[in-house]
N, C-alpha and C positions, 0 to 999 in steps of 0.2 A: 500490689495491694493498695496503693495510694490512688484513689479515684479522682481526687481533686488536686490538680497541680497547676502551678502558674508558669507561664512562659514569658520571658522578658521581651521577646520580639514576636509579633504576630504577622510579620510580613510574608511568612511562608504560605503557600497556597493550601497545604494540607493541614489546616487548622480550623477548629470549630470554636466559635465564641460562645461564652456562657454569661453568667451574671458579672456585671462590672468588668474587671480587667482579667477575669479568669479565661483561660484558653486551654484547649486540649489539642494534643498532637494526634491526628487521626490515625496515622500508621501504628502508633503505640496501642491505641484502643483496638484496632483491627487485628493486630498480631496477638494481643492478649485474648481477644474474643475467640480467635481461631484455636488457640491451644486449650482454651476452656471447653469449647465444643468437643475437641478430641478427648479431653480428660473425661467427659461424660461417657464416651465409648468404653473406656477402660473400666469405669465404675459400673456401667451397665453389665459388662461381661462378668464382673465380680459377683453381682447379685443374680444373674440369669444363666450362668453356666457353671457347672460343677465338674468340669472335665479333669480337674487336677492338673491343668496345663502348667508345665515348667517354662517360664519365660525364656530360658536359655536353651530350650530344645529346638533344633533347627530342622527337624524332619517333617514338620507340618507347616509349610510356608504361609498359608493363609492365616492360620492361627498365630503364628509367630509374628507376622507383619501387623496383625491387629493389635498385638501387645507392643511391638517395637515402635510403631508410630507415636504411641502415647509417651514414649521416653522423652519427647521434646517438651512435654508440658511443664514439669517441675523446674528444669533449668531455665526455660524461657520466662516462666512466671516469676521466679526469684530474681533473675537478671532485671526484668522490667520493674520489679518492686524497688530495687536499688536505684534504677534510673529515675523512677517517679519520686523517690525520696529526695534526690538532688533537685528535681524540678519543683517539688513542693517547697523546698527551702529557699528558693530564689526570693530575695527581698526580706528574708527573715534572718535573725542572728543565729549563730551556731548554737547558742544556748536554747533558743526556741526550738530549733530543729531537733537538737539532741533530746530535749524533753519530750517532744512529740514522738520520736522514734522509740524512746524508752517506754512511754505509757502505751503506745499502740502495740509494741511488741509484747508487753506483759498481758495486755488485753487479749491478743490473739492466742497466746499460750493458754490462758484461762478458758477461752472459748473452745479450743481444741480438746482440752481435757474434760469438758463438760457437755456443751451443746452438740458439738460435732461427734464426740464419742457416742452419745446417745443416738444420734442419727444413724450411725453405722450398725448398732446392735439392737436398738429399741429396748434396752435393758438398763436399769439403774444399778450400777456396780462401781462403787468408789474405791474398790480394792485392786481391781485390775485396770490400770490406766495404760493408755497408749499414746505415743507422741508421733504424729504423722506430719504431713507436709505443712499444715498451718502452724503447728508447733515450731518446726524448724524455721519458718518464715518469721514468726514472732521472735524466736531466740536470735536469729540473724539481725533483726532490727535492733534488738537490745545491744548486740555487739557493735552494730554500725553507729549507734548513738554515742559510743565511745571512740570509734575509729575516725569519725569525721573531725575530731579535734586535731588529728595528726596532719602533717604536710601531705600533699597529694602523692609525692614520691614514696612516702612511707606506707600509705594505704595501698598503692600499687604493688610495692614489694611484698607486703603481707598477703595480699590477694593472690599474687603469683606463687608465693611459697605454699599457700594452702592448696591451690588448685593443682599445681604441677609437682609439688613435692610430697604430697601425702601418701602416694603409693609406695614410697620408700619404707613406710611403716606397716605394710601389709602383713609382714611376718610376725608382727607383735600381736599376740593374742590376749584377749581380756582374761581368759582362764589362767594365764601365767602371771597375772599382776596382783593377785591377792586382793587386798582391800581397795586397791586402785582400779579394780575391774569395772566398777560402776562408772567411774569417770571416763574410762576408755570407751565404754559403750556410748556414752553421750558424745564423745569427740570423734570416734572413728569407726567402731565396729558395732553393727546392729546387735541388739540383744536385750535381755531382761535385767532391769536394775531394781534390786530390793530397796524399798524406802522405809521399812520398819512396820511393825504391827500388821503383818500380812499384806501390806500394800506394795504392789509392784508397778513399775513403769517400763513398758516395752518401747525401746527406741528403734524406730524403723529408719529414720533419717538422721544419722549422726551429723553433728554440726560442721565438721570439717569434711569437705571443702565448701559447704553451702554458704558459709559466711563470706568466703572469698568470692563466690559468684555474685552475692548481693553487693559486695564492695566494688566489684567490677562494673556492675550496673550503675552505681553511684559515680564512678569515674567516667562513665560514658556520657554523663549529663551534659558537659560543655559541648560535645559534638552535636547534640540535639538542639543547641541554641544557634547553630550556624544556619545559613540560608539553605533552603531545601536541596538545591543541586549539590552543594558542597558536602553536606552531611550524607547525602545519598551515595556519593562517590567514596567517602571514607568508610561508610558501613559496608559497602560492597567489597572494597579492598580488604578490609580487616576480616570480614566473614569468609571471603575466598581464601585468604592466607591461612586462617585457622583450619579450614576444611582441607586444603592441600597438605598442610602439616600433619593433620590427622591421618590422611591416607598414607603418607610416607612413613610415619611412625608406626602405624598399625601393620604395614607390610613387613616391617623388620621383626616384629614380635619381641623387641628388646625391652621395652618399658612402656608403662602407661595403663596397663590393665592386668589384673591378676590371672586372667584366663586367656592364653594365646589362641588365635584362630588356627584351625586345622583343616586340612583337606577332608572333604566328605564324599559320600558315595555318588552324589550328583553335583553338577556345577552350581545349581541354585542353592543347595544346602551349603556349599562352600562359601558362596557369597554371603549368605545369612550368617555363617560362622564368623566371617570377617567383620560384620557390623554388630555382632552380638557382644556388646560391652557391658561391664558391670555397673549396676545402678546403686547397689547398697553396700558400701557407700559409693557414690559416683566416681568412677575412675577418671583419670586425666583424659583418656581417649573417649570415654562416654561424654564428658563435658565438651571436648573439642568437636565431636561429631554433632552434638545438639546445638551448642551455642554458635558455632560457625554458621550453621543453617539458619538459626534464628536471626542473626545479624543480616544475612542476605535477604531473608524475607522482610525484615524491617525496612531495608532499603527499597525493595521492590514495592512494598505497600505504600510508599510515598506517592506512587502514581495510580493506585487503585481507587476507583470511585464506583458509584452505582449501588444497586440494591444489596448485593452480596456483602460489600464492604460495610454498608450501613447496618445490615443484619448482624454481622460479627461484632461491630463496634458497640452495639447495644449491650452485648454481654460484657465486652471489655471495659465498659464504663462502671460496671457494678460487680467487680470480681468477688469480693467477700460475700455479698448477698447471694450471688450466683452459686458460690461453692456450698454454702449452708443449705440453700433451698434444693439444689440438685441432689444432694445426698438424701435428704428426706423424701424427695419425690421418687427417686429410683427405688429406694427401700420400700416405700409405701406401695408402689406398683408391684414390686416383687411379692409382698405379703398378699396383696389382692389377687395376683395371678395364681399363686399357690393355693389360696383358698378356693378360687374358682375351679381349679383342676382337681384338688383332693378333698375339699370340704373341711380341711383342717386349718386352724389359725395358728401360725407360728411367727415368732418375732424375727427369726433368721431362717427363712424357708430355703429348701434346696430345690432349685429349678435347673433342669438340664436342657436348656434350649440349644438348638443348633446355632452355628455362627450366623446363619441368615436370620434366625429369630432374634439374636442379640442385636444385629444391625437394625432390624425393624423397630425394636423397642427403643434403641438409642435415638433414632430419628424422631420417634414419637415424643421422647423426653425433650429433645431440643425444641420441637415445635411448641410443646406445652410451656417450656421455660421462657420463650421469647416474650409473650405479652406480659408475663409477670415481671421480667427484668426491665422491660420498657416502661411499665407503670412505675416501678421503683426508681428508675433513672430520672423520669420526669418529676416525680415527687421530690427526689433529692435535689434536683436542679432548682426547684422553687423554694427550697427550705434554706434557712440561714443559721440555724443553731450550730454551735461549735462542735457538738457531739456527733453531727453527721459525718465528720471526717473520720470517725472511728467505725463507720458502718460500710 
């Protein structure tokens, strides 16, 4: 979520220069742009398909894979937010970085509960609030604003504990905790939290282990300060190790996900069952599966050039702007499409496009977003106000 970050050394070839001493690592922008484009597919499916599809159902491979590929978005996005926090803080004091993370995190929480919430529903309702991915990014930034004061070994220990250890608590249910149930929903188990006076907050992304993922991204920062070849080798090695560990641990069905994989009627469904890991909250195996791949892609994108890389990087340079605009754009297209089909104007229309139709709309959305994001990226690059760092 940090679009403006500084790099101490710009000797690497995969770097784009901006104003003054600002520099951007192209592989970070490209990877972030890729997952943002994929994210738009998931949200297009949300608005244009009412199949009632269960993401954990493996009997429809094409529909399952359409949902499964988007699993890489949130973990990668949050990991890169932590990485960008480190890079943004180069040359700044811990106090300056901590303050920025705190203010930016609270700002994102506010935006998620207001502007983004309205984009999803097109309804003004301050009683039924929902905390989505932007909320958890903001809350994780607030937590990181405190964590960065700790020694790096302590940050690493806490991140590992949150990511690898939280599945030990899967049997603890919020309904059994009485008055502490709300806190448990915020930390570990998705659910509805009453806030008083008929106001409720639905937690979709519990904070643990997402705080650990962002902290891991922050710890990755020094690697990205190395020369291109060395950091590429490290990213490939770590990503491959995590992926192999995922495969070994998943085969055993011993630990790491609340739902074990099981043999299915067909070999393809069995494979899908193997990769069908829990996202809410993200299990250890879910994070190993996605983050291992993300690190491998980050290494490979060090060598990627050309039109496609530039196209994706345009989105990756303005992630917050992209997220807000793409929700409003997809929702507006859904309202217009339903009106064209039925003649009725509805804020949350029900459209039952086929999977092919969903993909066509998704591609149209991406094409429409590109000139908007390119315009905003260029506008931001030319601007110097401090408040641009919050957009």
